[in-house]
DOLUM-620284 format. One line per field, with one value per residue (C-alpha): residue number from 1; residue in one letter; z, x, y. Coordinates in steps of 0.1 Angstrom, whole numbers, plus 5000, padded with zeros to 4 digits. Layout:
N
num NUM,...
residu A,...
c3 Z,...
c1 X,...
c2 Y,...
# end
This chain:
435
num 1,2,3,4,5,6,7,8,9,10,11,12,13,14,15,16,17,18,19,20,21,22,23,24,25,26,27,28,29,30,31,32,33,34,35,36,37,38,39,40,41,42,43,44,45,46,47,48,49,50,51,52,53,54,55,56,57,58,59,60,61,62,63,64,65,66,67,68,69,70,71,72,73,74,75,76,77,78,79,80,81,82,83,84,85,86,87,88,89,90,91,92,93,94,95,96,97,98,99,100,101,102,103,104,105,106,107,108,109,110,111,112,113,114,115,116,117,118,119,120,121,122,123,124,125,126,127,128,129,130,131,132,133,134,135,136,137,138,139,140,141,142,143,144,145,146,147,148,149,150,151,152,153,154,155,156,157,158,159,160,161,162,163,164,165,166,167,168,169,170,171,172,173,174,175,176,177,178,179,180,181,182,183,184,185,186,187,188,189,190,191,192,193,194,195,196,197,198,199,200,201,202,203,204,205,206,207,208,209,210,211,212,213,214,215,216,217,218,219,220,221,222,223,224,225,226,227,228,229,230,231,232,233,234,235,236,237,238,239,240,241,242,243,244,245,246,247,248,249,250,251,252,253,254,255,256,257,258,259,260,261,262,263,264,265,266,267,268,269,270,271,272,273,274,275,276,277,278,279,280,281,282,283,284,285,286,287,288,289,290,291,292,293,294,295,296,297,298,299,300,301,302,303,304,305,306,307,308,309,310,311,312,313,314,315,316,317,318,319,320,321,322,323,324,325,326,327,328,329,330,331,332,333,334,335,336,337,338,339,340,341,342,343,344,345,346,347,348,349,350,351,352,353,354,355,356,357,358,359,360,361,362,363,364,365,366,367,368,369,370,371,372,373,374,375,376,377,378,379,380,381,382,383,384,385,386,387,388,389,390,391,392,393,394,395,396,397,398,399,400,401,402,403,404,405,406,407,408,409,410,411,412,413,414,415,416,417,418,419,420,421,422,423,424,425,426,427,428,429,430,431,432,433,434,435
residu M,K,T,N,W,F,T,A,I,L,G,R,L,F,W,L,L,A,I,C,V,A,V,G,W,A,V,G,Q,P,A,W,A,L,V,I,G,L,G,A,Y,L,A,H,T,L,R,Q,T,Q,R,L,Q,N,W,L,H,T,R,P,G,E,P,P,P,E,A,R,G,L,W,G,N,I,F,D,D,I,Y,R,I,Q,R,R,D,Q,R,A,R,A,R,L,Q,G,I,I,E,R,I,Q,T,S,T,A,A,L,R,D,G,V,V,M,L,D,K,E,G,H,L,E,W,W,N,H,S,A,E,Q,L,L,G,L,R,A,P,D,D,S,G,Q,H,V,H,N,L,L,R,D,P,R,F,V,T,Y,F,D,N,G,D,Y,R,E,P,L,N,I,P,S,P,L,R,T,T,T,W,L,Q,Y,N,I,T,R,Y,G,N,G,E,R,L,I,L,V,R,D,V,T,R,L,H,N,L,E,Q,M,R,K,D,F,V,A,N,V,S,H,E,L,R,T,P,L,T,V,L,V,G,Y,L,E,T,M,I,D,A,D,D,G,S,H,P,R,W,T,R,P,L,V,Q,M,Q,Q,Q,A,Q,R,M,Q,S,L,L,N,D,L,L,M,L,S,R,L,E,T,A,N,V,R,A,D,E,K,P,V,R,I,D,L,M,L,P,G,I,R,K,D,A,L,A,L,S,G,D,R,Q,H,Q,I,T,L,E,C,S,T,Q,A,P,L,R,G,L,E,T,E,L,R,S,A,I,S,N,L,V,Y,N,A,V,K,Y,T,P,E,G,S,S,I,H,V,S,W,S,R,D,E,T,G,A,R,L,S,V,T,D,N,G,P,G,I,T,A,D,H,L,P,R,L,T,E,R,F,Y,R,I,D,S,S,R,N,S,S,T,G,G,T,G,L,G,L,A,I,V,K,H,V,M,M,R,H,Q,G,E,L,K,I,T,S,T,P,G,K,G,S,T,F,T,C,L,F,P,A,E,R,L,I,E,E,S,E,D
c3 5000,5008,4973,4957,4976,4967,4930,4931,4948,4921,4893,4906,4912,4877,4861,4883,4872,4836,4838,4856,4830,4801,4817,4824,4788,4776,4798,4794,4832,4835,4867,4886,4874,4887,4921,4924,4915,4939,4967,4961,4962,4994,5010,5001,5015,5048,5051,5048,5071,5097,5094,5099,5130,5145,5140,5156,5187,5192,5177,5171,5178,5150,5113,5096,5078,5042,5013,4976,4955,4970,5005,5002,4994,5024,5047,5033,5040,5076,5080,5068,5093,5120,5114,5113,5146,5162,5152,5165,5197,5202,5195,5220,5246,5242,5247,5279,5292,5286,5303,5333,5335,5334,5359,5382,5383,5395,5430,5432,5438,5409,5415,5388,5397,5377,5374,5406,5426,5428,5426,5392,5393,5413,5412,5438,5452,5460,5481,5501,5505,5511,5523,5494,5490,5458,5449,5481,5476,5439,5433,5467,5469,5476,5507,5523,5521,5525,5553,5563,5564,5545,5517,5515,5513,5487,5466,5467,5462,5426,5426,5419,5408,5439,5455,5490,5516,5546,5568,5555,5566,5577,5595,5609,5606,5568,5547,5513,5485,5465,5429,5412,5374,5355,5322,5299,5308,5343,5355,5379,5384,5418,5420,5455,5464,5496,5505,5541,5535,5519,5547,5573,5556,5553,5590,5599,5579,5596,5631,5624,5612,5641,5667,5654,5650,5685,5700,5682,5691,5728,5723,5694,5716,5742,5715,5701,5736,5745,5711,5717,5752,5739,5711,5735,5760,5733,5743,5712,5730,5709,5674,5657,5674,5664,5628,5637,5664,5641,5614,5640,5652,5617,5608,5641,5635,5601,5615,5641,5613,5595,5626,5631,5595,5599,5631,5614,5585,5609,5627,5594,5583,5616,5630,5619,5644,5630,5660,5668,5635,5640,5619,5607,5594,5567,5560,5596,5594,5563,5577,5604,5578,5556,5585,5592,5555,5554,5583,5565,5535,5554,5532,5501,5501,5486,5478,5494,5487,5501,5485,5504,5487,5513,5551,5552,5577,5566,5586,5595,5618,5622,5630,5599,5576,5590,5584,5547,5539,5556,5537,5503,5512,5528,5497,5475,5496,5497,5460,5443,5438,5459,5451,5436,5439,5458,5456,5481,5473,5492,5473,5468,5440,5434,5435,5468,5481,5468,5482,5456,5461,5429,5424,5395,5401,5378,5374,5372,5342,5334,5340,5377,5385,5390,5416,5436,5464,5469,5501,5498,5461,5448,5415,5418,5443,5459,5462,5497,5512,5499,5511,5543,5532,5544,5512,5531,5528,5498,5511,5542,5521,5501,5532,5548,5516,5516,5552,5543,5511,5491,5463,5456,5420,5407,5375,5364,5334,5333,5334,5344,5378,5396,5411,5439,5445,5473,5463,5491,5484,5490,5519,5539,5538,5566,5559,5583,5593,5606,5630
c1 5000,5029,5043,5009,5008,5044,5037,5006,5024,5052,5026,5006,5038,5050,5017,5016,5051,5043,5012,5031,5059,5034,5015,5048,5059,5026,5028,5066,5073,5080,5101,5075,5047,5068,5073,5036,5025,5049,5038,5002,5009,5029,5002,4975,4997,5004,4967,4957,4985,4972,4937,4951,4970,4940,4919,4945,4948,4912,4888,4906,4874,4854,4858,4887,4880,4867,4890,4893,4920,4951,4943,4908,4922,4945,4916,4895,4923,4926,4888,4888,4917,4898,4866,4885,4903,4870,4854,4884,4884,4847,4851,4880,4860,4831,4854,4869,4834,4823,4854,4849,4812,4819,4848,4827,4802,4828,4826,4864,4881,4901,4926,4947,4980,5005,5041,5049,5023,4997,4960,4944,4910,4892,4858,4830,4841,4875,4859,4840,4870,4897,4879,4889,4871,4865,4877,4898,4921,4927,4964,4974,5003,4991,5014,4994,4962,4974,4999,5002,5039,5033,5016,5043,5070,5050,5044,5080,5095,5081,5077,5039,5040,5021,4992,4993,4967,4964,4936,4915,4925,4889,4881,4906,4881,4880,4908,4917,4938,4959,4970,4992,4998,5021,5009,5016,5046,5052,5016,5002,4967,4957,4929,4914,4893,4875,4888,4875,4855,4884,4907,4884,4880,4918,4922,4895,4914,4947,4931,4913,4945,4965,4940,4932,4969,4976,4947,4956,4993,4988,4966,4988,5019,5002,4992,5028,5042,5020,5027,5064,5060,5039,5064,5093,5076,5066,5083,5072,5044,5018,5034,5001,5001,5036,5029,4997,5015,5045,5021,5002,5034,5045,5012,5011,5046,5036,5006,5029,5052,5021,5010,5045,5046,5011,5022,5054,5034,5010,5038,5054,5021,5013,5046,5056,5082,5117,5136,5150,5169,5206,5237,5234,5264,5250,5283,5284,5248,5252,5274,5248,5221,5242,5247,5210,5203,5228,5210,5177,5191,5204,5208,5199,5234,5229,5261,5257,5284,5288,5304,5307,5325,5316,5316,5296,5267,5232,5208,5177,5161,5183,5154,5135,5165,5175,5140,5139,5174,5166,5134,5152,5179,5156,5132,5162,5169,5133,5124,5156,5165,5191,5227,5217,5241,5230,5251,5245,5262,5264,5278,5275,5278,5271,5233,5233,5236,5223,5219,5213,5203,5209,5201,5204,5170,5141,5133,5099,5079,5073,5036,5041,5068,5044,5024,5051,5050,5013,5002,4996,5002,5013,5028,5012,4988,5011,5042,5036,5025,5055,5080,5064,5063,5036,5033,5041,5079,5082,5053,5074,5105,5085,5072,5106,5121,5093,5100,5137,5129,5142,5129,5127,5135,5130,5145,5141,5146,5129,5155,5183,5174,5163,5178,5161,5178,5171,5181,5188,5191,5225,5213,5208,5245,5266,5302,5329,5335,5299,5303
c2 5000,5023,5017,5026,5059,5067,5060,5081,5111,5109,5107,5137,5157,5149,5161,5192,5201,5195,5217,5245,5244,5245,5274,5292,5289,5302,5334,5337,5330,5292,5296,5315,5292,5262,5279,5288,5253,5237,5261,5253,5216,5220,5241,5215,5187,5206,5213,5177,5167,5192,5178,5142,5154,5172,5141,5118,5141,5152,5126,5092,5073,5090,5085,5103,5137,5137,5145,5140,5125,5109,5121,5108,5074,5076,5086,5058,5033,5046,5043,5007,4998,5016,4997,4964,4972,4981,4948,4929,4949,4942,4905,4903,4923,4899,4869,4886,4893,4857,4844,4867,4858,4821,4824,4845,4816,4791,4777,4778,4811,4826,4854,4870,4885,4906,4896,4915,4896,4924,4916,4925,4906,4880,4863,4863,4829,4843,4870,4844,4820,4846,4877,4899,4932,4950,4976,4982,4953,4958,4965,4951,4926,4891,4889,4918,4898,4861,4863,4826,4818,4786,4804,4831,4804,4784,4816,4828,4794,4793,4755,4750,4713,4703,4722,4737,4728,4751,4765,4794,4829,4835,4802,4778,4749,4755,4740,4755,4742,4766,4759,4785,4786,4809,4825,4854,4875,4863,4867,4842,4826,4813,4787,4783,4753,4744,4709,4708,4676,4658,4670,4658,4624,4621,4630,4604,4578,4587,4586,4553,4536,4550,4541,4506,4499,4510,4491,4459,4461,4451,4420,4409,4412,4390,4365,4363,4360,4331,4314,4317,4302,4273,4265,4267,4244,4218,4186,4167,4148,4165,4166,4175,4209,4218,4229,4249,4267,4276,4289,4309,4324,4333,4350,4368,4381,4392,4410,4426,4439,4453,4472,4485,4498,4514,4531,4543,4558,4574,4591,4602,4618,4636,4646,4681,4691,4690,4704,4670,4667,4659,4651,4615,4596,4574,4558,4545,4533,4512,4484,4476,4475,4452,4428,4426,4421,4392,4377,4381,4364,4334,4304,4323,4338,4372,4392,4426,4452,4488,4518,4551,4580,4606,4609,4641,4639,4644,4666,4645,4620,4589,4565,4576,4575,4540,4528,4541,4526,4493,4490,4494,4469,4444,4446,4438,4407,4396,4401,4388,4351,4335,4343,4377,4407,4438,4470,4499,4532,4565,4595,4633,4658,4695,4688,4670,4634,4601,4567,4539,4503,4482,4446,4422,4406,4400,4437,4454,4463,4500,4499,4490,4517,4547,4528,4511,4536,4532,4515,4477,4478,4444,4435,4401,4387,4361,4383,4397,4364,4345,4371,4382,4418,4443,4463,4495,4496,4518,4540,4546,4554,4579,4597,4598,4614,4640,4649,4653,4674,4645,4624,4586,4576,4540,4526,4490,4468,4434,4406,4430,4443,4475,4506,4526,4560,4584,4620,4645,4683,4699,4720,4687,4680,4692,4701,4690,4726,4728,4699
# end
């Protein structure tokens, strides 16, 4: 379009000059005729330019001024662009209004923040759940309105892969779930959901498991004690009772292990106080775990090797860390054939520390890997009964790693073996100068 205008300007200027020269030759003053013609053309151009400028500054929303010739074409083109932009703006405004209307009808709270964390817009549910007030809170920073330290840490940390569940700022009996999503040029969208019912159900489940496990522990201990006494006192005079008593003892001990694991999980889920964390020497813990694993292996003669490339202590709870590492090593003994090799390594790098347990057992297919840390999940129905496992070992490991800001990674190849790796962040390591 610019090329057409430029060509038209040159064409009109050429004809104007030609006419001026012809008139000038006719009257005997070609130079003055040329000057007068150019002056008139310049005055006309300046006039139209002034009209365009006045329109842009005073009435940009109205149609451009009328004109003829080249400037008429220019104004017509501007008018067509103006109408097209108005239609596009109206269409976009309609979309925005529909989005805001539908979002306002959501039961979940929606809060839009700019890239600095200031409130730009929120729906009616956000007002009810968070106590926001329009228009007073518009432009306020989210930290000024949601002051819970857990939310502040979650918001500033920037890792929004998992939601945050905390009590409501209005009512402590109401629990809210925060999901934060980044969009646009650093803006953030907060979705707030009332999860009080789910929280209460989860709390009831935890209380039920903890209470039942605790109540069953005492009678089961009595039962196991009497069975041990009866087996030890068996003089062989009643051989038909020997096998039932041994089986009863085995099943009672298995139930006892299950209750212990359930109580451990209950403590991991409910305990939040971390003041009792101390430096833990993993390299000194591993030989004892290896000794117990060899005893568990017995006649199956597993080959268990250790490799420790660091002596740096790890800040944490020794009982929980020992439980997690023991579960990984004992699982390797239970679920690999006799004579299998198990390698346990403890090392560190610039990202943190890692403990790996590798075996050359049958391996695990990829479809089972995402669910291995679920409670009571079994790859096959007979696996736990044949090994004496409770199905809670990896769930315990997962919870211990979460409480230590770590992560459990599992890799496995059918027919070649499996590797279970505990990754600890670098801030959990204690340098020797800190001891």
